[in-house]
Each structure stands twice: as C-alpha cells, then as structure tokens.
N, CA, C, O and CB atoms as a CASP TS submission, in Angstrom:
PFRMAT TS
TARGET T0000
AUTHOR 0000-0000-0000
METHOD Language model
MODEL 1
PARENT N/A
ATOM      1  N   UNK     1      -0.683   1.321  19.286  1.00  0.00           N
ATOM      2  CA  UNK     1       0.427   0.560  18.728  1.00  0.00           C
ATOM      3  C   UNK     1      -0.043  -0.291  17.550  1.00  0.00           C
ATOM      4  O   UNK     1       0.614  -0.341  16.510  1.00  0.00           O
ATOM      5  CB  UNK     1       1.066  -0.327  19.807  1.00  0.00           C
ATOM      6  N   UNK     2      -1.172  -0.950  17.717  1.00  0.00           N
ATOM      7  CA  UNK     2      -1.690  -1.778  16.629  1.00  0.00           C
ATOM      8  C   UNK     2      -2.063  -0.920  15.431  1.00  0.00           C
ATOM      9  O   UNK     2      -1.885  -1.325  14.283  1.00  0.00           O
ATOM     10  CB  UNK     2      -2.905  -2.587  17.098  1.00  0.00           C
ATOM     11  N   UNK     3      -2.586   0.280  15.713  1.00  0.00           N
ATOM     12  CA  UNK     3      -2.965   1.179  14.626  1.00  0.00           C
ATOM     13  C   UNK     3      -1.724   1.613  13.840  1.00  0.00           C
ATOM     14  O   UNK     3      -1.752   1.689  12.611  1.00  0.00           O
ATOM     15  CB  UNK     3      -3.713   2.415  15.180  1.00  0.00           C
ATOM     16  N   UNK     4      -0.644   1.893  14.559  1.00  0.00           N
ATOM     17  CA  UNK     4       0.605   2.292  13.900  1.00  0.00           C
ATOM     18  C   UNK     4       1.136   1.161  13.027  1.00  0.00           C
ATOM     19  O   UNK     4       1.599   1.400  11.912  1.00  0.00           O
ATOM     20  CB  UNK     4       1.666   2.698  14.944  1.00  0.00           C
ATOM     21  N   UNK     5       1.069  -0.068  13.530  1.00  0.00           N
ATOM     22  CA  UNK     5       1.528  -1.215  12.747  1.00  0.00           C
ATOM     23  C   UNK     5       0.677  -1.405  11.504  1.00  0.00           C
ATOM     24  O   UNK     5       1.200  -1.721  10.435  1.00  0.00           O
ATOM     25  CB  UNK     5       1.504  -2.485  13.593  1.00  0.00           C
ATOM     26  N   UNK     6      -0.634  -1.214  11.635  1.00  0.00           N
ATOM     27  CA  UNK     6      -1.528  -1.350  10.483  1.00  0.00           C
ATOM     28  C   UNK     6      -1.215  -0.287   9.433  1.00  0.00           C
ATOM     29  O   UNK     6      -1.202  -0.571   8.235  1.00  0.00           O
ATOM     30  CB  UNK     6      -3.002  -1.245  10.924  1.00  0.00           C
ATOM     31  N   UNK     7      -0.963   0.936   9.893  1.00  0.00           N
ATOM     32  CA  UNK     7      -0.622   2.016   8.956  1.00  0.00           C
ATOM     33  C   UNK     7       0.698   1.704   8.261  1.00  0.00           C
ATOM     34  O   UNK     7       0.840   1.915   7.057  1.00  0.00           O
ATOM     35  CB  UNK     7      -0.534   3.381   9.693  1.00  0.00           C
ATOM     36  N   UNK     8       1.661   1.201   9.027  1.00  0.00           N
ATOM     37  CA  UNK     8       2.965   0.871   8.452  1.00  0.00           C
ATOM     38  C   UNK     8       2.837  -0.226   7.405  1.00  0.00           C
ATOM     39  O   UNK     8       3.445  -0.143   6.338  1.00  0.00           O
ATOM     40  CB  UNK     8       3.940   0.438   9.548  1.00  0.00           C
ATOM     41  N   UNK     9       2.044  -1.257   7.708  1.00  0.00           N
ATOM     42  CA  UNK     9       1.847  -2.346   6.746  1.00  0.00           C
ATOM     43  C   UNK     9       1.177  -1.836   5.480  1.00  0.00           C
ATOM     44  O   UNK     9       1.549  -2.225   4.373  1.00  0.00           O
ATOM     45  CB  UNK     9       1.008  -3.470   7.368  1.00  0.00           C
ATOM     46  N   UNK    10       0.192  -0.968   5.644  1.00  0.00           N
ATOM     47  CA  UNK    10      -0.490  -0.393   4.483  1.00  0.00           C
ATOM     48  C   UNK    10       0.478   0.427   3.646  1.00  0.00           C
ATOM     49  O   UNK    10       0.472   0.337   2.418  1.00  0.00           O
ATOM     50  CB  UNK    10      -1.676   0.479   4.926  1.00  0.00           C
ATOM     51  N   UNK    11       1.312   1.227   4.304  1.00  0.00           N
ATOM     52  CA  UNK    11       2.287   2.048   3.580  1.00  0.00           C
ATOM     53  C   UNK    11       3.267   1.161   2.824  1.00  0.00           C
ATOM     54  O   UNK    11       3.584   1.434   1.667  1.00  0.00           O
ATOM     55  CB  UNK    11       3.046   2.978   4.551  1.00  0.00           C
ATOM     56  N   UNK    12       3.749   0.100   3.469  1.00  0.00           N
ATOM     57  CA  UNK    12       4.671  -0.821   2.805  1.00  0.00           C
ATOM     58  C   UNK    12       4.005  -1.463   1.601  1.00  0.00           C
ATOM     59  O   UNK    12       4.625  -1.599   0.546  1.00  0.00           O
ATOM     60  CB  UNK    12       5.157  -1.903   3.780  1.00  0.00           C
ATOM     61  N   UNK    13       2.755  -1.854   1.750  1.00  0.00           N
ATOM     62  CA  UNK    13       2.034  -2.476   0.642  1.00  0.00           C
ATOM     63  C   UNK    13       1.875  -1.490  -0.508  1.00  0.00           C
ATOM     64  O   UNK    13       2.047  -1.854  -1.671  1.00  0.00           O
ATOM     65  CB  UNK    13       0.656  -2.983   1.106  1.00  0.00           C
ATOM     66  N   UNK    14       1.544  -0.236  -0.183  1.00  0.00           N
ATOM     67  CA  UNK    14       1.390   0.781  -1.224  1.00  0.00           C
ATOM     68  C   UNK    14       2.703   1.004  -1.965  1.00  0.00           C
ATOM     69  O   UNK    14       2.715   1.160  -3.186  1.00  0.00           O
ATOM     70  CB  UNK    14       0.896   2.102  -0.617  1.00  0.00           C
ATOM     71  N   UNK    15       3.807   1.019  -1.226  1.00  0.00           N
ATOM     72  CA  UNK    15       5.117   1.207  -1.862  1.00  0.00           C
ATOM     73  C   UNK    15       5.424   0.039  -2.791  1.00  0.00           C
ATOM     74  O   UNK    15       5.937   0.240  -3.892  1.00  0.00           O
ATOM     75  CB  UNK    15       6.229   1.349  -0.796  1.00  0.00           C
ATOM     76  N   UNK    16       5.114  -1.176  -2.354  1.00  0.00           N
ATOM     77  CA  UNK    16       5.365  -2.344  -3.203  1.00  0.00           C
ATOM     78  C   UNK    16       4.523  -2.298  -4.468  1.00  0.00           C
ATOM     79  O   UNK    16       5.014  -2.603  -5.555  1.00  0.00           O
ATOM     80  CB  UNK    16       5.079  -3.635  -2.434  1.00  0.00           C
ATOM     81  N   UNK    17       3.261  -1.918  -4.332  1.00  0.00           N
ATOM     82  CA  UNK    17       2.389  -1.818  -5.508  1.00  0.00           C
ATOM     83  C   UNK    17       2.915  -0.748  -6.456  1.00  0.00           C
ATOM     84  O   UNK    17       2.964  -0.957  -7.668  1.00  0.00           O
ATOM     85  CB  UNK    17       0.933  -1.498  -5.089  1.00  0.00           C
ATOM     86  N   UNK    18       3.303   0.386  -5.910  1.00  0.00           N
ATOM     87  CA  UNK    18       3.847   1.460  -6.736  1.00  0.00           C
ATOM     88  C   UNK    18       5.108   1.000  -7.466  1.00  0.00           C
ATOM     89  O   UNK    18       5.286   1.278  -8.652  1.00  0.00           O
ATOM     90  CB  UNK    18       4.154   2.695  -5.876  1.00  0.00           C
ATOM     91  N   UNK    19       5.975   0.299  -6.748  1.00  0.00           N
ATOM     92  CA  UNK    19       7.202  -0.205  -7.374  1.00  0.00           C
ATOM     93  C   UNK    19       6.883  -1.211  -8.473  1.00  0.00           C
ATOM     94  O   UNK    19       7.516  -1.198  -9.529  1.00  0.00           O
ATOM     95  CB  UNK    19       8.116  -0.849  -6.324  1.00  0.00           C
ATOM     96  N   UNK    20       5.908  -2.080  -8.233  1.00  0.00           N
ATOM     97  CA  UNK    20       5.542  -3.084  -9.235  1.00  0.00           C
ATOM     98  C   UNK    20       4.973  -2.430 -10.486  1.00  0.00           C
ATOM     99  O   UNK    20       5.170  -2.928 -11.594  1.00  0.00           O
ATOM    100  CB  UNK    20       4.529  -4.073  -8.655  1.00  0.00           C
ATOM    101  N   UNK    21       4.270  -1.321 -10.315  1.00  0.00           N
ATOM    102  CA  UNK    21       3.684  -0.637 -11.470  1.00  0.00           C
ATOM    103  C   UNK    21       4.734   0.198 -12.202  1.00  0.00           C
ATOM    104  O   UNK    21       4.755   0.231 -13.432  1.00  0.00           O
ATOM    105  CB  UNK    21       2.513   0.258 -11.027  1.00  0.00           C
ATOM    106  N   UNK    22       5.607   0.873 -11.444  1.00  0.00           N
ATOM    107  CA  UNK    22       6.533   1.833 -12.043  1.00  0.00           C
ATOM    108  C   UNK    22       7.815   1.172 -12.555  1.00  0.00           C
ATOM    109  O   UNK    22       8.345   1.581 -13.588  1.00  0.00           O
ATOM    110  CB  UNK    22       6.883   2.907 -11.033  1.00  0.00           C
ATOM    111  N   UNK    23       8.316   0.166 -11.852  1.00  0.00           N
ATOM    112  CA  UNK    23       9.627  -0.384 -12.186  1.00  0.00           C
ATOM    113  C   UNK    23       9.750  -0.912 -13.608  1.00  0.00           C
ATOM    114  O   UNK    23      10.767  -0.638 -14.245  1.00  0.00           O
ATOM    115  CB  UNK    23       9.952  -1.473 -11.244  1.00  0.00           C
ATOM    116  N   UNK    24       8.785  -1.649 -14.151  1.00  0.00           N
ATOM    117  CA  UNK    24       8.973  -2.120 -15.530  1.00  0.00           C
ATOM    118  C   UNK    24       9.177  -0.979 -16.524  1.00  0.00           C
ATOM    119  O   UNK    24       9.979  -1.096 -17.451  1.00  0.00           O
ATOM    120  CB  UNK    24       7.779  -2.948 -15.958  1.00  0.00           C
ATOM    121  N   UNK    25       8.456   0.122 -16.332  1.00  0.00           N
ATOM    122  CA  UNK    25       8.637   1.250 -17.248  1.00  0.00           C
ATOM    123  C   UNK    25       9.973   1.942 -17.007  1.00  0.00           C
ATOM    124  O   UNK    25      10.523   2.564 -17.916  1.00  0.00           O
ATOM    125  CB  UNK    25       7.490   2.255 -17.092  1.00  0.00           C
ATOM    126  N   UNK    26      10.502   1.836 -15.779  1.00  0.00           N
ATOM    127  CA  UNK    26      11.821   2.414 -15.517  1.00  0.00           C
ATOM    128  C   UNK    26      12.929   1.544 -16.100  1.00  0.00           C
ATOM    129  O   UNK    26      13.921   2.055 -16.619  1.00  0.00           O
ATOM    130  CB  UNK    26      12.035   2.596 -14.011  1.00  0.00           C
ATOM    131  N   UNK    27      12.756   0.237 -16.013  1.00  0.00           N
ATOM    132  CA  UNK    27      13.800  -0.667 -16.487  1.00  0.00           C
ATOM    133  C   UNK    27      13.793  -0.746 -18.014  1.00  0.00           C
ATOM    134  O   UNK    27      14.852  -0.795 -18.640  1.00  0.00           O
ATOM    135  CB  UNK    27      13.613  -2.068 -15.879  1.00  0.00           C
ATOM    136  N   UNK    28      12.618  -0.759 -18.603  1.00  0.00           N
ATOM    137  CA  UNK    28      12.514  -0.884 -20.056  1.00  0.00           C
ATOM    138  C   UNK    28      11.785   0.313 -20.658  1.00  0.00           C
ATOM    139  O   UNK    28      10.638   0.182 -21.084  1.00  0.00           O
ATOM    140  CB  UNK    28      11.792  -2.182 -20.429  1.00  0.00           C
ATOM    141  N   UNK    29      12.437   1.486 -20.701  1.00  0.00           N
ATOM    142  CA  UNK    29      11.772   2.622 -21.336  1.00  0.00           C
ATOM    143  C   UNK    29      11.608   2.363 -22.836  1.00  0.00           C
ATOM    144  O   UNK    29      12.519   1.841 -23.479  1.00  0.00           O
ATOM    145  CB  UNK    29      12.571   3.929 -21.094  1.00  0.00           C
ATOM    146  N   UNK    30      10.459   2.725 -23.386  1.00  0.00           N
ATOM    147  CA  UNK    30      10.150   2.392 -24.783  1.00  0.00           C
ATOM    148  C   UNK    30      10.731   3.389 -25.775  1.00  0.00           C
ATOM    149  O   UNK    30      10.987   3.034 -26.926  1.00  0.00           O
ATOM    150  CB  UNK    30       8.656   2.314 -24.974  1.00  0.00           C
ATOM    151  N   UNK    31      10.942   4.624 -25.353  1.00  0.00           N
ATOM    152  CA  UNK    31      11.440   5.635 -26.286  1.00  0.00           C
ATOM    153  C   UNK    31      12.705   6.261 -25.725  1.00  0.00           C
ATOM    154  O   UNK    31      13.023   6.108 -24.546  1.00  0.00           O
ATOM    155  CB  UNK    31      10.369   6.720 -26.556  1.00  0.00           C
ATOM    156  N   UNK    32      13.416   6.966 -26.584  1.00  0.00           N
ATOM    157  CA  UNK    32      14.633   7.643 -26.133  1.00  0.00           C
ATOM    158  C   UNK    32      14.293   8.716 -25.104  1.00  0.00           C
ATOM    159  O   UNK    32      15.024   8.907 -24.132  1.00  0.00           O
ATOM    160  CB  UNK    32      15.384   8.267 -27.329  1.00  0.00           C
ATOM    161  N   UNK    33      13.170   9.422 -25.324  1.00  0.00           N
ATOM    162  CA  UNK    33      12.748  10.449 -24.369  1.00  0.00           C
ATOM    163  C   UNK    33      12.470   9.823 -23.002  1.00  0.00           C
ATOM    164  O   UNK    33      12.839  10.380 -21.969  1.00  0.00           O
ATOM    165  CB  UNK    33      11.492  11.191 -24.887  1.00  0.00           C
ATOM    166  N   UNK    34      11.816   8.659 -23.007  1.00  0.00           N
ATOM    167  CA  UNK    34      11.577   7.947 -21.754  1.00  0.00           C
ATOM    168  C   UNK    34      12.874   7.564 -21.069  1.00  0.00           C
ATOM    169  O   UNK    34      12.995   7.652 -19.848  1.00  0.00           O
ATOM    170  CB  UNK    34      10.745   6.707 -22.003  1.00  0.00           C
ATOM    171  N   UNK    35      13.850   7.134 -21.873  1.00  0.00           N
ATOM    172  CA  UNK    35      15.154   6.764 -21.318  1.00  0.00           C
ATOM    173  C   UNK    35      15.827   7.973 -20.678  1.00  0.00           C
ATOM    174  O   UNK    35      16.407   7.862 -19.597  1.00  0.00           O
ATOM    175  CB  UNK    35      16.060   6.170 -22.412  1.00  0.00           C
ATOM    176  N   UNK    36      15.752   9.131 -21.343  1.00  0.00           N
ATOM    177  CA  UNK    36      16.354  10.355 -20.799  1.00  0.00           C
ATOM    178  C   UNK    36      15.667  10.747 -19.494  1.00  0.00           C
ATOM    179  O   UNK    36      16.334  11.128 -18.532  1.00  0.00           O
ATOM    180  CB  UNK    36      16.261  11.515 -21.824  1.00  0.00           C
ATOM    181  N   UNK    37      14.343  10.657 -19.456  1.00  0.00           N
ATOM    182  CA  UNK    37      13.601  10.997 -18.234  1.00  0.00           C
ATOM    183  C   UNK    37      14.002  10.069 -17.091  1.00  0.00           C
ATOM    184  O   UNK    37      14.222  10.517 -15.966  1.00  0.00           O
ATOM    185  CB  UNK    37      12.076  10.912 -18.479  1.00  0.00           C
ATOM    186  N   UNK    38      14.095   8.771 -17.386  1.00  0.00           N
ATOM    187  CA  UNK    38      14.493   7.802 -16.358  1.00  0.00           C
ATOM    188  C   UNK    38      15.910   8.092 -15.880  1.00  0.00           C
ATOM    189  O   UNK    38      16.184   8.044 -14.681  1.00  0.00           O
ATOM    190  CB  UNK    38      14.397   6.356 -16.899  1.00  0.00           C
ATOM    191  N   UNK    39      16.813   8.395 -16.813  1.00  0.00           N
ATOM    192  CA  UNK    39      18.198   8.689 -16.437  1.00  0.00           C
ATOM    193  C   UNK    39      18.268   9.928 -15.549  1.00  0.00           C
ATOM    194  O   UNK    39      19.014   9.945 -14.570  1.00  0.00           O
ATOM    195  CB  UNK    39      19.067   8.887 -17.692  1.00  0.00           C
ATOM    196  N   UNK    40      17.503  10.957 -15.879  1.00  0.00           N
ATOM    197  CA  UNK    40      17.500  12.176 -15.062  1.00  0.00           C
ATOM    198  C   UNK    40      16.919  11.917 -13.674  1.00  0.00           C
ATOM    199  O   UNK    40      17.430  12.429 -12.678  1.00  0.00           O
ATOM    200  CB  UNK    40      16.704  13.283 -15.762  1.00  0.00           C
ATOM    201  N   UNK    41      15.853  11.123 -13.612  1.00  0.00           N
ATOM    202  CA  UNK    41      15.263  10.780 -12.308  1.00  0.00           C
ATOM    203  C   UNK    41      16.255   9.992 -11.462  1.00  0.00           C
ATOM    204  O   UNK    41      16.386  10.237 -10.263  1.00  0.00           O
ATOM    205  CB  UNK    41      13.963   9.965 -12.495  1.00  0.00           C
ATOM    206  N   UNK    42      16.953   9.048 -12.086  1.00  0.00           N
ATOM    207  CA  UNK    42      17.943   8.241 -11.369  1.00  0.00           C
ATOM    208  C   UNK    42      19.072   9.127 -10.853  1.00  0.00           C
ATOM    209  O   UNK    42      19.511   8.982  -9.712  1.00  0.00           O
ATOM    210  CB  UNK    42      18.507   7.129 -12.283  1.00  0.00           C
ATOM    211  N   UNK    43      19.536  10.039 -11.693  1.00  0.00           N
ATOM    212  CA  UNK    43      20.597  10.955 -11.297  1.00  0.00           C
ATOM    213  C   UNK    43      20.149  11.846 -10.140  1.00  0.00           C
ATOM    214  O   UNK    43      20.905  12.065  -9.193  1.00  0.00           O
ATOM    215  CB  UNK    43      21.030  11.811 -12.488  1.00  0.00           C
ATOM    216  N   UNK    44      18.919  12.359 -10.218  1.00  0.00           N
ATOM    217  CA  UNK    44      18.391  13.200  -9.139  1.00  0.00           C
ATOM    218  C   UNK    44      18.268  12.404  -7.845  1.00  0.00           C
ATOM    219  O   UNK    44      18.589  12.910  -6.770  1.00  0.00           O
ATOM    220  CB  UNK    44      17.023  13.788  -9.532  1.00  0.00           C
ATOM    221  N   UNK    45      17.804  11.161  -7.945  1.00  0.00           N
ATOM    222  CA  UNK    45      17.660  10.313  -6.765  1.00  0.00           C
ATOM    223  C   UNK    45      19.016  10.043  -6.125  1.00  0.00           C
ATOM    224  O   UNK    45      19.164  10.148  -4.908  1.00  0.00           O
ATOM    225  CB  UNK    45      16.975   8.990  -7.134  1.00  0.00           C
ATOM    226  N   UNK    46      20.009   9.693  -6.948  1.00  0.00           N
ATOM    227  CA  UNK    46      21.350   9.421  -6.421  1.00  0.00           C
ATOM    228  C   UNK    46      21.948  10.667  -5.779  1.00  0.00           C
ATOM    229  O   UNK    46      22.589  10.583  -4.732  1.00  0.00           O
ATOM    230  CB  UNK    46      22.273   8.909  -7.536  1.00  0.00           C
ATOM    231  N   UNK    47      21.740  11.819  -6.402  1.00  0.00           N
ATOM    232  CA  UNK    47      22.244  13.073  -5.842  1.00  0.00           C
ATOM    233  C   UNK    47      21.591  13.360  -4.495  1.00  0.00           C
ATOM    234  O   UNK    47      22.262  13.784  -3.554  1.00  0.00           O
ATOM    235  CB  UNK    47      21.993  14.238  -6.812  1.00  0.00           C
ATOM    236  N   UNK    48      20.284  13.131  -4.402  1.00  0.00           N
ATOM    237  CA  UNK    48      19.566  13.355  -3.151  1.00  0.00           C
ATOM    238  C   UNK    48      20.096  12.432  -2.051  1.00  0.00           C
ATOM    239  O   UNK    48      20.358  12.879  -0.934  1.00  0.00           O
ATOM    240  CB  UNK    48      18.055  13.134  -3.352  1.00  0.00           C
ATOM    241  N   UNK    49      20.251  11.147  -2.371  1.00  0.00           N
ATOM    242  CA  UNK    49      20.750  10.189  -1.378  1.00  0.00           C
ATOM    243  C   UNK    49      22.158  10.571  -0.933  1.00  0.00           C
ATOM    244  O   UNK    49      22.465  10.531   0.258  1.00  0.00           O
ATOM    245  CB  UNK    49      20.742   8.752  -1.951  1.00  0.00           C
ATOM    246  N   UNK    50      23.013  10.940  -1.883  1.00  0.00           N
ATOM    247  CA  UNK    50      24.376  11.330  -1.548  1.00  0.00           C
ATOM    248  C   UNK    50      24.381  12.571  -0.661  1.00  0.00           C
ATOM    249  O   UNK    50      25.147  12.648   0.300  1.00  0.00           O
ATOM    250  CB  UNK    50      25.189  11.584  -2.822  1.00  0.00           C
ATOM    251  N   UNK    51      23.524  13.544  -0.982  1.00  0.00           N
ATOM    252  CA  UNK    51      23.465  14.777  -0.187  1.00  0.00           C
ATOM    253  C   UNK    51      23.014  14.483   1.240  1.00  0.00           C
ATOM    254  O   UNK    51      23.585  15.014   2.193  1.00  0.00           O
ATOM    255  CB  UNK    51      22.514  15.795  -0.840  1.00  0.00           C
ATOM    256  N   UNK    52      22.001  13.647   1.390  1.00  0.00           N
ATOM    257  CA  UNK    52      21.522  13.292   2.733  1.00  0.00           C
ATOM    258  C   UNK    52      22.619  12.581   3.509  1.00  0.00           C
ATOM    259  O   UNK    52      22.848  12.881   4.681  1.00  0.00           O
ATOM    260  CB  UNK    52      20.260  12.400   2.650  1.00  0.00           C
ATOM    261  N   UNK    53      23.300  11.638   2.862  1.00  0.00           N
ATOM    262  CA  UNK    53      24.378  10.898   3.518  1.00  0.00           C
ATOM    263  C   UNK    53      25.515  11.843   3.896  1.00  0.00           C
ATOM    264  O   UNK    53      26.061  11.749   4.996  1.00  0.00           O
ATOM    265  CB  UNK    53      24.901   9.770   2.602  1.00  0.00           C
ATOM    266  N   UNK    54      25.873  12.755   2.990  1.00  0.00           N
ATOM    267  CA  UNK    54      26.956  13.699   3.237  1.00  0.00           C
ATOM    268  C   UNK    54      26.631  14.597   4.420  1.00  0.00           C
ATOM    269  O   UNK    54      27.475  14.815   5.289  1.00  0.00           O
ATOM    270  CB  UNK    54      27.225  14.543   1.992  1.00  0.00           C
ATOM    271  N   UNK    55      25.407  15.119   4.455  1.00  0.00           N
ATOM    272  CA  UNK    55      24.997  15.985   5.560  1.00  0.00           C
ATOM    273  C   UNK    55      25.017  15.205   6.865  1.00  0.00           C
ATOM    274  O   UNK    55      25.476  15.713   7.888  1.00  0.00           O
ATOM    275  CB  UNK    55      23.593  16.575   5.305  1.00  0.00           C
ATOM    276  N   UNK    56      24.517  13.962   6.835  1.00  0.00           N
ATOM    277  CA  UNK    56      24.514  13.143   8.044  1.00  0.00           C
ATOM    278  C   UNK    56      25.934  12.901   8.526  1.00  0.00           C
ATOM    279  O   UNK    56      26.219  13.014   9.718  1.00  0.00           O
ATOM    280  CB  UNK    56      23.805  11.808   7.791  1.00  0.00           C
ATOM    281  N   UNK    57      26.824  12.567   7.598  1.00  0.00           N
ATOM    282  CA  UNK    57      28.188  12.207   7.970  1.00  0.00           C
ATOM    283  C   UNK    57      28.972  13.414   8.455  1.00  0.00           C
ATOM    284  O   UNK    57      29.741  13.311   9.411  1.00  0.00           O
ATOM    285  CB  UNK    57      28.902  11.566   6.795  1.00  0.00           C
ATOM    286  N   UNK    58      28.787  14.554   7.809  1.00  0.00           N
ATOM    287  CA  UNK    58      29.612  15.719   8.124  1.00  0.00           C
ATOM    288  C   UNK    58      29.090  16.539   9.297  1.00  0.00           C
ATOM    289  O   UNK    58      29.875  17.055  10.093  1.00  0.00           O
ATOM    290  CB  UNK    58      29.716  16.597   6.920  1.00  0.00           C
ATOM    291  N   UNK    59      27.766  16.663   9.409  1.00  0.00           N
ATOM    292  CA  UNK    59      27.232  17.659  10.325  1.00  0.00           C
ATOM    293  C   UNK    59      26.463  17.099  11.509  1.00  0.00           C
ATOM    294  O   UNK    59      25.790  17.849  12.215  1.00  0.00           O
ATOM    295  CB  UNK    59      26.358  18.569   9.584  1.00  0.00           C
ATOM    296  N   UNK    60      26.549  15.812  11.736  1.00  0.00           N
ATOM    297  CA  UNK    60      25.924  15.284  12.942  1.00  0.00           C
ATOM    298  C   UNK    60      26.999  14.750  13.866  1.00  0.00           C
ATOM    299  O   UNK    60      28.072  14.338  13.424  1.00  0.00           O
ATOM    300  CB  UNK    60      24.897  14.179  12.603  1.00  0.00           C
ATOM    301  N   UNK    61      26.700  14.764  15.139  1.00  0.00           N
ATOM    302  CA  UNK    61      27.654  14.293  16.127  1.00  0.00           C
ATOM    303  C   UNK    61      28.001  12.825  15.889  1.00  0.00           C
ATOM    304  O   UNK    61      29.160  12.420  15.978  1.00  0.00           O
ATOM    305  CB  UNK    61      27.097  14.488  17.539  1.00  0.00           C
ATOM    306  N   UNK    62      26.970  12.042  15.584  1.00  0.00           N
ATOM    307  CA  UNK    62      27.184  10.619  15.379  1.00  0.00           C
ATOM    308  C   UNK    62      28.095  10.393  14.177  1.00  0.00           C
ATOM    309  O   UNK    62      28.999   9.559  14.222  1.00  0.00           O
ATOM    310  CB  UNK    62      25.844   9.892  15.187  1.00  0.00           C
ATOM    311  N   UNK    63      27.852  11.139  13.105  1.00  0.00           N
ATOM    312  CA  UNK    63      28.681  11.006  11.921  1.00  0.00           C
ATOM    313  C   UNK    63      30.121  11.388  12.206  1.00  0.00           C
ATOM    314  O   UNK    63      31.045  10.701  11.772  1.00  0.00           O
ATOM    315  CB  UNK    63      28.132  11.855  10.798  1.00  0.00           C
ATOM    316  N   UNK    64      30.322  12.498  12.945  1.00  0.00           N
ATOM    317  CA  UNK    64      31.676  12.941  13.244  1.00  0.00           C
ATOM    318  C   UNK    64      32.398  11.953  14.141  1.00  0.00           C
ATOM    319  O   UNK    64      33.578  11.675  13.927  1.00  0.00           O
ATOM    320  CB  UNK    64      31.652  14.309  13.894  1.00  0.00           C
ATOM    321  N   UNK    65      31.713  11.419  15.141  1.00  0.00           N
ATOM    322  CA  UNK    65      32.378  10.468  16.024  1.00  0.00           C
ATOM    323  C   UNK    65      32.746   9.204  15.259  1.00  0.00           C
ATOM    324  O   UNK    65      33.770   8.579  15.534  1.00  0.00           O
ATOM    325  CB  UNK    65      31.483  10.126  17.227  1.00  0.00           C
ATOM    326  N   UNK    66      31.905   8.832  14.299  1.00  0.00           N
ATOM    327  CA  UNK    66      32.199   7.660  13.486  1.00  0.00           C
ATOM    328  C   UNK    66      33.444   7.895  12.629  1.00  0.00           C
ATOM    329  O   UNK    66      34.292   7.013  12.492  1.00  0.00           O
ATOM    330  CB  UNK    66      30.996   7.309  12.597  1.00  0.00           C
ATOM    331  N   UNK    67      33.540   9.094  12.056  1.00  0.00           N
ATOM    332  CA  UNK    67      34.701   9.413  11.223  1.00  0.00           C
ATOM    333  C   UNK    67      35.958   9.451  12.079  1.00  0.00           C
ATOM    334  O   UNK    67      36.994   8.912  11.688  1.00  0.00           O
ATOM    335  CB  UNK    67      34.502  10.763  10.496  1.00  0.00           C
ATOM    336  N   UNK    68      35.873  10.085  13.246  1.00  0.00           N
ATOM    337  CA  UNK    68      37.040  10.170  14.122  1.00  0.00           C
ATOM    338  C   UNK    68      37.496   8.786  14.558  1.00  0.00           C
ATOM    339  O   UNK    68      38.694   8.511  14.625  1.00  0.00           O
ATOM    340  CB  UNK    68      36.728  11.030  15.349  1.00  0.00           C
ATOM    341  N   UNK    69      36.552   7.931  14.847  1.00  0.00           N
ATOM    342  CA  UNK    69      36.889   6.580  15.275  1.00  0.00           C
ATOM    343  C   UNK    69      37.575   5.823  14.138  1.00  0.00           C
ATOM    344  O   UNK    69      38.543   5.095  14.362  1.00  0.00           O
ATOM    345  CB  UNK    69      35.625   5.827  15.740  1.00  0.00           C
ATOM    346  N   UNK    70      37.071   5.998  12.929  1.00  0.00           N
ATOM    347  CA  UNK    70      37.598   5.252  11.786  1.00  0.00           C
ATOM    348  C   UNK    70      38.990   5.741  11.403  1.00  0.00           C
ATOM    349  O   UNK    70      39.882   4.933  11.144  1.00  0.00           O
ATOM    350  CB  UNK    70      36.651   5.372  10.588  1.00  0.00           C
ATOM    351  N   UNK    71      39.181   7.052  11.366  1.00  0.00           N
ATOM    352  CA  UNK    71      40.465   7.599  10.935  1.00  0.00           C
ATOM    353  C   UNK    71      41.382   7.959  12.097  1.00  0.00           C
ATOM    354  O   UNK    71      42.508   8.405  11.879  1.00  0.00           O
ATOM    355  CB  UNK    71      40.238   8.816  10.084  1.00  0.00           C
ATOM    356  N   UNK    72      40.917   7.772  13.323  1.00  0.00           N
ATOM    357  CA  UNK    72      41.684   8.090  14.528  1.00  0.00           C
ATOM    358  C   UNK    72      42.220   9.525  14.481  1.00  0.00           C
ATOM    359  O   UNK    72      43.420   9.766  14.609  1.00  0.00           O
ATOM    360  CB  UNK    72      42.846   7.097  14.696  1.00  0.00           C
ATOM    361  N   UNK    73      41.294  10.466  14.293  1.00  0.00           N
ATOM    362  CA  UNK    73      41.674  11.868  14.187  1.00  0.00           C
ATOM    363  C   UNK    73      42.026  12.470  15.543  1.00  0.00           C
ATOM    364  O   UNK    73      42.633  13.538  15.615  1.00  0.00           O
ATOM    365  CB  UNK    73      40.554  12.662  13.547  1.00  0.00           C
ATOM    366  N   UNK    74      41.648  11.790  16.606  1.00  0.00           N
ATOM    367  CA  UNK    74      41.894  12.353  17.936  1.00  0.00           C
ATOM    368  C   UNK    74      43.331  12.160  18.390  1.00  0.00           C
ATOM    369  O   UNK    74      43.727  12.739  19.401  1.00  0.00           O
ATOM    370  CB  UNK    74      40.958  11.729  18.945  1.00  0.00           C
ATOM    371  N   UNK    75      44.120  11.375  17.687  1.00  0.00           N
ATOM    372  CA  UNK    75      45.510  11.157  18.095  1.00  0.00           C
ATOM    373  C   UNK    75      46.434  12.218  17.518  1.00  0.00           C
ATOM    374  O   UNK    75      47.640  12.186  17.761  1.00  0.00           O
ATOM    375  CB  UNK    75      45.980   9.772  17.664  1.00  0.00           C
TER
END
C-alpha cells in the first residue's frame, strides 16, 4: 500500500512538472505554426474526452441508468 502511494505521488509530481514545462509554450505559442499545432492538439484532446464521455454515457449500465433517471424514460 505504501509503495502504491509513493508511486502515485511520483506520478502526480511528474505530471505537474510536465505541465509546468509544457503549459507556457501551449498558452503563448511564438509562431503561427506553433499556434496551429497547439490548436490541433487541443481539438484532438477535446474530441478524445468527448468520445470517452459519450461511450461511457451511452454504452455502460451506469450511464444508461443515469440517463433514464434524469429523463424518466421508464415511464
């Protein structure tokens, strides 16, 4: 258990370091080509997140029960 927590903390730290290094170049691209690359990466990321959410919502039991509860499809 302690080993798992240590690995998790290390992974979180690595992600934070990566974000600190990468984010300034993502927020302030210096060239138009850099801006296009960042825009494409952002679009791909959003598409991936939407696809995962869509699959979860549509094709899992939990997602379907949540939708039925919200829209009261069982009535």
